[in-house]
Every structure is written in structure tokens, then in C-alpha cells.
C-alpha positions as CSV (number, residue, x, y, z in Angstrom):
1,M,158.4,216.6,141.6
2,T,155.6,217.2,143.9
3,G,152.0,218.4,143.7
4,S,149.0,217.6,141.8
5,A,148.7,216.3,138.2
6,E,147.9,219.6,137.2
7,R,150.4,221.6,138.8
8,L,153.8,219.8,139.5
9,I,156.4,221.8,141.6
10,W,159.8,222.0,139.8
11,T,162.4,221.3,142.1
12,A,166.3,221.3,142.4
13,E,166.5,217.6,141.6
14,D,164.5,218.0,138.2
15,A,166.5,221.1,137.1
16,R,169.7,219.4,137.6
17,E,168.7,217.0,134.9
18,W,168.7,219.7,132.4
19,I,172.0,221.4,132.9
20,A,174.4,220.4,130.0
21,V,178.0,220.0,131.6
22,P,180.6,220.2,128.9
23,T,183.2,217.3,128.5
24,A,186.8,217.4,127.3
25,D,185.6,216.5,123.8
26,D,183.4,219.7,123.5
27,D,184.4,223.0,121.6
28,K,182.3,226.2,121.4
29,Y,180.2,224.8,118.6
30,S,179.2,221.6,120.1
31,R,178.4,223.4,123.4
32,G,175.6,225.3,121.4
33,V,175.3,228.5,119.5
34,L,172.5,230.9,120.4
35,G,171.4,233.6,118.1
36,V,169.9,236.7,119.5
37,I,167.7,239.5,118.0
38,T,166.7,241.5,120.8
39,G,166.9,245.2,121.9
40,S,165.9,248.4,120.3
41,H,166.6,252.3,120.3
42,D,164.3,252.8,123.2
43,Y,165.5,249.6,125.3
44,P,169.0,248.6,124.3
45,G,169.7,247.4,127.7
46,A,167.4,244.5,127.2
47,A,169.7,243.1,124.6
48,V,172.7,243.6,127.2
49,L,170.9,241.8,130.0
50,G,169.7,238.8,127.8
51,V,173.2,238.3,126.2
52,E,174.8,238.7,129.4
53,A,172.7,235.9,131.2
54,A,173.0,233.7,128.2
55,A,176.9,233.7,128.2
56,R,176.8,233.0,131.9
57,T,174.5,230.0,131.6
58,G,177.0,228.0,129.6
59,V,176.2,228.4,126.0
60,G,179.4,227.9,123.7
61,M,178.7,231.1,121.5
62,V,176.2,234.0,121.2
63,R,175.6,235.4,117.9
64,Y,173.9,238.9,118.3
65,T,172.4,239.9,115.0
66,G,169.8,242.6,116.2
67,P,169.9,246.3,115.6
68,R,173.6,247.5,114.8
69,A,173.6,250.5,117.0
70,V,172.4,248.0,120.0
71,G,175.1,245.5,118.9
72,G,177.7,248.0,119.7
73,I,176.5,248.4,123.3
74,V,176.2,244.6,123.6
75,L,180.1,244.2,122.4
76,A,181.1,247.0,124.8
77,R,179.8,244.8,127.8
78,R,180.7,241.4,126.1
79,P,183.5,241.4,123.6
80,E,183.3,237.6,123.1
81,I,179.9,238.2,121.4
82,V,179.8,237.4,117.7
83,T,177.9,239.9,115.6
84,Q,178.2,238.0,112.2
85,S,175.3,235.9,111.1
86,G,175.8,231.9,110.9
87,R,174.7,228.7,111.8
88,V,172.8,228.7,115.3
89,Q,171.1,226.0,117.5
90,A,168.4,228.1,119.0
91,W,167.1,231.8,118.7
92,L,166.0,234.3,121.4
93,I,163.8,237.1,119.8
94,G,162.0,240.1,121.1
95,S,163.3,241.2,124.4
96,G,163.3,245.1,124.5
97,M,161.5,245.3,121.2
98,N,157.9,246.6,120.4
99,A,156.0,244.8,117.9
100,G,154.0,248.0,116.8
101,R,157.5,249.6,115.7
102,R,158.9,246.6,113.9
103,T,160.5,247.7,110.7
104,F,160.2,245.9,107.4
105,V,163.8,245.1,107.5
106,L,163.8,243.7,110.9
107,G,160.6,241.9,110.4
108,G,162.3,239.9,107.5
109,E,165.2,239.2,109.5
110,I,163.1,237.8,112.3
111,Q,161.1,235.7,109.7
112,Q,164.1,234.2,108.1
113,A,165.2,233.0,111.9
114,L,161.7,231.8,112.6
115,A,161.8,229.7,109.4
116,Q,164.9,227.7,110.3
117,G,162.9,225.6,112.5
118,V,165.4,225.6,115.4
119,P,164.4,225.8,119.2
120,T,163.3,229.2,119.8
121,V,162.4,231.6,122.7
122,L,159.9,234.5,121.9
123,D,159.9,237.3,124.3
124,A,158.2,240.8,124.6
125,G,157.9,242.2,121.2
126,A,157.9,239.1,119.5
127,L,155.2,237.1,121.4
128,D,152.8,238.1,118.5
129,L,154.8,235.8,116.1
130,A,154.2,232.5,118.1
131,P,152.0,231.3,115.1
132,D,154.7,231.9,112.7
133,A,157.5,229.9,114.4
134,T,158.2,226.7,112.8
135,G,160.4,225.0,115.4
136,P,159.9,224.1,118.9
137,T,159.1,227.3,120.7
138,V,158.7,228.8,124.1
139,I,157.0,232.1,124.7
140,T,157.6,234.2,127.8
141,P,154.6,236.5,128.5
142,H,153.7,237.9,132.0
143,A,150.1,238.2,132.7
144,R,149.4,241.4,131.1
145,E,151.1,240.4,127.8
146,L,149.3,237.1,127.9
147,A,145.9,239.0,128.1
148,E,147.0,241.1,125.1
149,L,147.8,238.0,123.3
150,L,144.7,236.2,124.0
151,S,142.0,239.0,124.1
152,P,141.5,238.8,120.2
153,R,140.7,235.2,120.6
154,S,138.8,235.1,124.0
155,T,136.8,237.9,125.5
156,E,137.3,236.1,129.0
157,A,141.1,236.4,128.7
158,T,141.3,239.5,131.0
159,L,144.3,240.7,133.3
160,D,142.1,240.0,136.3
161,A,141.2,236.5,135.0
162,I,144.6,235.5,134.2
163,R,145.9,236.7,137.5
164,A,143.2,234.6,139.4
165,D,144.1,231.4,137.6
166,A,147.5,231.7,136.0
167,A,148.0,228.1,135.6
168,T,144.8,227.4,133.6
169,W,145.3,230.4,131.3
170,A,148.9,229.2,130.6
171,A,147.7,225.8,129.6
172,R,144.9,227.3,127.4
173,A,147.5,229.6,125.7
174,A,149.7,226.6,125.1
175,D,146.8,224.9,123.3
176,E,145.8,227.9,121.5
177,F,149.2,228.5,119.9
178,A,150.6,225.1,119.9
179,V,153.8,226.3,122.0
180,T,155.3,226.0,125.4
181,V,154.0,229.0,127.7
182,L,156.3,230.3,130.4
183,L,154.0,232.7,132.3
184,K,156.0,234.9,134.7
185,G,155.0,235.8,137.9
186,S,155.6,235.4,141.8
187,T,154.9,231.7,141.0
188,T,156.0,230.9,137.2
189,H,153.6,228.6,135.5
190,V,155.0,226.4,132.5
191,A,152.4,224.6,130.3
192,S,152.8,222.8,126.9
193,P,150.3,221.0,124.9
194,G,149.9,217.3,126.0
195,S,152.6,217.7,128.9
196,P,152.2,218.1,132.7
197,S,152.2,221.7,133.9
198,Y,154.9,222.9,136.1
199,A,155.2,225.5,138.8
200,V,158.5,227.3,140.1
201,T,157.8,228.8,143.4
202,D,159.6,230.8,146.0
203,A,160.9,233.6,143.8
204,P,162.2,236.3,146.1
205,G,160.0,239.5,146.1
206,W,163.2,241.6,145.1
207,L,163.2,239.8,141.7
208,A,160.3,242.1,140.5
209,T,162.5,244.9,139.1
210,A,163.2,246.3,135.7
211,G,165.0,244.0,133.3
212,T,164.9,240.7,135.2
213,G,162.5,239.3,132.4
214,D,165.4,239.9,129.7
215,V,167.8,237.9,132.1
216,L,165.2,235.0,132.3
217,A,164.9,235.0,128.4
218,G,168.8,234.8,128.1
219,I,169.0,232.1,130.5
220,L,166.3,230.0,128.6
221,G,167.8,230.8,125.3
222,A,171.1,229.2,126.6
223,L,169.4,226.2,127.8
224,L,167.9,225.6,124.5
225,A,171.0,225.9,122.6
226,T,172.9,223.6,124.9
227,N,170.1,221.0,124.8
228,T,168.9,220.7,121.1
229,E,169.7,217.1,120.9
230,R,167.2,216.3,123.8
231,I,164.7,218.8,122.3
232,A,165.0,216.9,119.0
233,R,164.4,213.5,120.7
234,D,161.3,214.5,122.7
235,P,160.2,218.2,122.4
236,A,157.0,217.7,124.4
237,L,159.3,216.3,127.3
238,A,162.1,218.8,126.8
239,L,160.6,222.2,126.2
240,P,158.6,222.5,129.4
241,A,161.4,221.0,131.5
242,L,163.9,223.6,130.2
243,A,161.5,226.4,130.7
244,A,160.9,225.5,134.1
245,T,164.8,224.9,134.8
246,A,165.3,228.5,133.2
247,S,162.9,229.9,135.9
248,F,164.4,227.8,138.7
249,L,168.1,229.0,137.8
250,H,166.6,232.7,137.6
251,S,165.1,232.6,141.1
252,R,168.0,230.9,142.6
253,A,170.4,233.3,141.1
254,A,168.3,236.0,142.4
255,D,168.5,234.5,145.9
256,L,172.3,234.4,145.7
257,A,172.3,238.0,144.4
258,S,170.0,239.5,147.0
259,G,171.3,238.0,150.3
260,G,168.0,239.4,151.6
261,G,168.3,242.9,150.0
262,P,167.4,244.5,147.0
263,I,168.9,243.8,143.7
264,T,169.2,245.0,139.8
265,A,168.6,242.5,136.9
266,L,172.4,242.7,136.1
267,D,173.1,241.5,139.6
268,V,170.9,238.3,138.8
269,A,172.7,237.7,135.5
270,E,176.1,237.7,137.3
271,H,174.9,235.2,139.8
272,V,173.8,232.6,137.3
273,P,177.1,230.8,137.3
274,A,177.1,230.5,141.0
275,A,173.3,229.3,141.0
276,I,174.2,226.4,138.4
277,A,177.5,225.4,140.4
278,A,175.6,225.2,143.8
279,L,172.9,223.2,141.7
280,L,175.5,220.7,140.4
281,R,177.0,220.4,143.7
282,D,173.9,219.7,145.6
């Protein structure tokens, strides 16, 4: 890692250390099971993209337990996804959801997931639940979402202020909510209480397109599920490292998908295996 003590640049060498490569003794359970509660009537594609990315990042199994109608769409794309409840090693919650339209039943299911205390990614429509999480948690806002999250606690947390000093505001949010913050942008900033802050740079401009945040959340959820033992040993080290690694893989997959031209979110998800293979080779 290079850079100042406040902002370390996350590199390929750093990211390589956090890829869990299966051995001959592994099975689908030991490789990690990711539980997913994402998508909605309005945004079913968010669930498809997150599940697609998670499955391609190396997780052993994905359990999708979000809205049933969305689950049918997810299964049509990825028939290996399990839609029955069961034990998971990590959760991905909130992509494609709206906190203001959360039903009583869905809210109860999410609270049950949060109460399990396993590593959790909170995205989009679940960002407001950061104070309710009982396990190691990463939230994945963009600047506007972070402003909405922090504005009730600080009048200074405006969109312009966050855009002007993203690294500082990511660190402030991490301390405020006692979680790891992955603040998305052309440079992604990762902050965690008591840990160094990381920056992931050089994301292609073509990555700024609908659905790529859902892909990033899926990559991160899979990395948490495949690294639960390391998280348990040292969450202060592991969570920000895994968040930065997810962003790094996201950018590299986008580079491979683009080849210098436009891309879609699904293109990025489909190139995650090649990004991982290239990282391990190098």
C-alpha cells in the first residue's frame, strides 16, 4: 500500500491476500454461504445483478430469501440459487429496496437476519439499519446516500461537503455508526473505526452506469462469506480490507468488460471471474 497515513492506496498486491482460493477439501458450505435479501417490485434487477456478482466471486452457495416474486426472476437467471432459508455465513441486504416502502413482514425478516450477528453488507434501502446490525457490518453508500444518512446528525453533512472531502466524511460516518464505510465514487473511500482508511483509484468512467453498485454489493457479500474466519479473528483488519478488495475487483472487472468502450452492469458481473484469475496469476 502506498500513500499517506490517512489515505492508503489499495493495490493488486493487497487485494490478492483476501481472495479465498478453495482446496480439494472444501465443499459448498465450507466455501461460504451468502444470504441475500435484495430487490423489489420496482427494482427486481438489483437482486439479479447482486446474486450474479456474488455467484461469480467464488462463494459456495447463495441463499436468496428476498421478495418471492423477485426470487423467481433471480432463479430464471441463476438456477443454482437456493431460495430456502437456512444457515448463512454472511448477509447482503438492501440493494434495490426503498426504506420508506419496507413492509412489516420484510422488515421483520431483515431484523431477524441482522440479529444473527454474522458479517453483513447493508446497501441502498437498508443503509438506515446500520445502528441495528449486531455483527461486523459494511455499509455501501454513494455521496448522496451518505448525506441523507448523516444529515439528521450533522447540519454540515451536505452533498457538496461530502463530495469535496469524501475521505473525511467516510471516516466520520464510520465512527458515527461504528461500521465500515465503503463510500462509492470515481475514487472509492473505505473507512473503519480505529483502522487505516483506504482508497481505490483508477475506476473507468464507463463504470458510472445503472446497476453497477448492485454488482459491487454482491462482490463484497461473497468476499465476506468466504472470509468469515479471518473476520472473526480480526474484524478491524478484515472488514476494511475486504471492502477495498471488493472495490478493486469491481474496477478490474469493469476494465476487462469495457476494453475502452461502454459497459453495462451485467457485463461487469460476468467479468469478475476473469478479474480474480488475473489477480491470482499476477
